[in-house]
N, C-alpha and C positions, 0 to 999 in steps of 0.2 A: 612506547616510551623510547626516546632517542638514546642510543648507546652512550655509555660514559667514556668519553675519549680523553683519557688522562695524558698529561705531558709525556709520561714514560712509554706510551704505546709506540710500537714500531711505526716509522713514517709511512710505509706502504699501507698498513692497516688503517692509519688515521685518514689518509687520502681516500682510500676506498670507501670507508664508512661515511666520511663527510660528503662524498659525491652521491652516495646512495640516499643520504638524508636530503640532500639538496634536490635530487630527482623526485623524492616523495613530496617535498614541499611544493615543487612546481606542479605536480599532478593535482595536489590539493587546491591550488589556486585556479588551475584550469577548470577543474570540476566546478568550483564556485562560480566562475565566469560563465560557464555553459548553462548552469542550472538556476542561477539567481539573477533575475532580470535587473534588480536594483544595482547589484555589483557590476553587471555588464554595462548598464547605462552610464555608471560612473567611469568605467574604463573608456567607453566611447567618448565621453566628454572631456576627460582629462588624462587619458593614458594610464599606464601602470603607476605613475607617481601621484595619482589622485588621492588626496588625504583620506577619503572614505574607505579606500582599499587597504590602507595601512600596511603596505608591503615593505619588506626589508630591502636594502639597497641591492643585494645580489639578485633578488627576484624582480626588482624593477628593471635591471639590466636584461634579465632573461626574457621579459615580456615586451621589451621595446620594439621588437620586430614582428609582433603578432599582427596578422591581417585582420583589421577590425571588421571589415565587411564579412569575411568568412566566419568570424566569431559570432557576429549577430545572426548570420544565416543558419549556422548549426544550432545555436540556442533556440531560434524560432522553430526549426524543424523538430527539435526534441519536444517542445511544447505542442506542436501540431500533431505529432504522433500520439502523444498522451491523450489529446482531446478526440482525435478522429480515428485512432487505431493505426497499428503498424506492427512491424516485426517485434514480437515479444510483448506488446501492450494489449493484444487481443482486440476487442471491439473499441476500446478507448472510452474515456469518461463520458463523451457526448451521447453514446448509445447505452452504456451501462447505467448511467445516472441521469437519464433525461428528466425525470420528475424532480429529482433532488436539485439539479442545477437550475431548473425553472423556478423552484421554490427559493433558492438562494438569490436569483435575479429579482424576484418579486420583493424580497425583503431588503436587498442591498443595492440593487441596480448593477451589480457586477455580472459581466458576461462569462460564459464558460471558459473562454480564453484567459480572462483575468483571474478566475479561480484557479485554473490550471497553472498559471505562472507562480502563484503563491504555493501551490502544492508541490511543484517541481523543486522549489527552493527550500522545502521543508525537510527536517530530519526523517519524517515518515516516508518520504519518497526514496530516501537512501536505502531502505530495506527492499525496494523493488529491484529486480534485475531484468535486463533485456534478454538474457539467456538464463536458464535454470541454475547453472553452476558458474561460479567465478572464484577468483582468489579470495573474495570476501565471504564465500560460502553460499549456501542455498538461498535463493531469493524468495520473496513473498509475492503473491499475485497482486496486480495493480488494484483491483477493487478492495482487497483487504487493506492495502496501504492507504487508499483514499479514505476509507472509513476510520482508520487510526488517525489520519490527519484531521478529520472533522471532529472526532471525539476527544482528541488530546492536544491539538495545536493551540497556542495562545491566539492565533489568528481568529479562532472561533470563540475565544473567551471574552469576558467582560472588557470592553474598550478595544477589542481587537478589530482588525479591518473588516472581518465578516462576523463580528460579534452579534449583530442583529439577526443572524441566520442560525444561531446555535441550536434552535429547536428543530432543525431539519435532521438531526442525528438519527432518530428512529427510521426515517424514510431512507436515509443513506444506508443504514444497517440492512434494511430489507433488500434494497437493490444490490448491495454488496453480497449478501447471503445467497441470493438467487444466482448471481454471476459466479461466485465461488463454487456452489454446488454443481453448476454446469461445467465448470473447469475441471473439477474433480472427476466428473463422469467421463471426461475426455482424457483422463490420465495425468492431470497436473500434479496430483498428490505424490506421484512417484519421483518427481524431480524438484518440486517447489515445497517449501515449508508452508503448511496451511494451519492457521490458528486464529480464525475470525473470532472476535469476542463472543463468548457464550457457546463455543463449539467444543466438542469432545469426540473421541474416537472409541467405538465399541464394536467388536466383532468385525473390524475392517471397514466400518461405516462411519463417516463423519456426521455427527448428529448436532443439530442446532435448533433451539426453540426460543421464541420471544413472543410475549403477549401484546407488546406495543400499547399498553394501557395509557402511556403518557402522550401518545401521538394525537394531534388534532383530528377531530372526527372527519374533517373534509378529505383527509388522505385515505380513508377507508382501509386502514391497516387493521388486520384481525390477527388473533393468535395463530402463529404459523410455525409449522415444522419444516425443517430442511434436512433431508437425509440423502447422503451421496456416497457412492463408491465407484470404482472404475467401471465404466460401461452403463451406469444407471444413476439417476437422481430423482427424488420425489420432493416436490414443494407443494404444500397445501395447508389448508386450515386444520387446526387440531387443538385439543386441550392439553394442558400441562400433564394431567393424569394419564392420558393416552400416550403422550410422548414418553413419560417416565416409564410406563409399562413396556413400551417398545424397546427402549434402551435397556431395560432389565433383561428382556429376552435376547437381545443382541449380545449383551455382556455375559450371558449365561448365569445371571444372578436373579432368576425368576422364581425361586422357591416360594416366595410369598404370594404368588398368583395361583388362582385355582386352575386345575388342569384344563377346564373348558376355555378360560380366558387365555391361557398360555398357548393352547392349540390355535385359537382364533387369531391371535396376534402373529404367531408363526406363519399361518397361512397367508396373512396379509403381507408379511415381509417377503414371502416366496413369490406372491403375485407381483410384487414390485420389483422382483429380481435382486433383492438385497440379502437373500439367504441361499 
């Protein structure tokens, strides 16, 4: 919230805070231009005074000398790294979500680059960080942010630009869960917040399960367990009952299991390197 600059404030303080606010507003507009292709296109066509941007007079002045070619190039590079992979983005959407993006294209005709442009402009992308830590706090992994985009963004809702592809959410969840489990195994959990829908932590292991009953049969999605800890992850078919029993053992809340079952599950977890 902007500070309350009352007329009685000392002049030096007023100037300092006003400049700080102005700097923050400039950064906000720059972030929008770099990540939102629609805003960037409006800027290219009409400069900072384009009505679609709705900038205040002081911000119009601040952006009059922006190099348009450089702005377009940087914005394009951000999208390219999100799709193809690069510093902080890991493998990129193109490799992590190859099946999901193909399904979106089949239903909407939109290419991976076009989907990525919408994703980069979304609030869900703002939770992603190129580096684990920033002034905004611990970031989330790219695959988790993309799943949040597909499951929560109006873009995939009724009447949205990708609304006809809303049913791809289960496939996106599966591909995201695999990527998140692999990232946790390489140590991402120590520096990034990890909270993929349906996941919980027990005994230091991130545990996720989904049966994908609503997914089209053509995708061959089966009930799947995703278990991950630093140095190890296990992804494979399983039942809800077995998953719940494994979670009980990991959480130390297995008194309801018979000694034989408890020992068997403990052995399985040790074989997987999760105990």
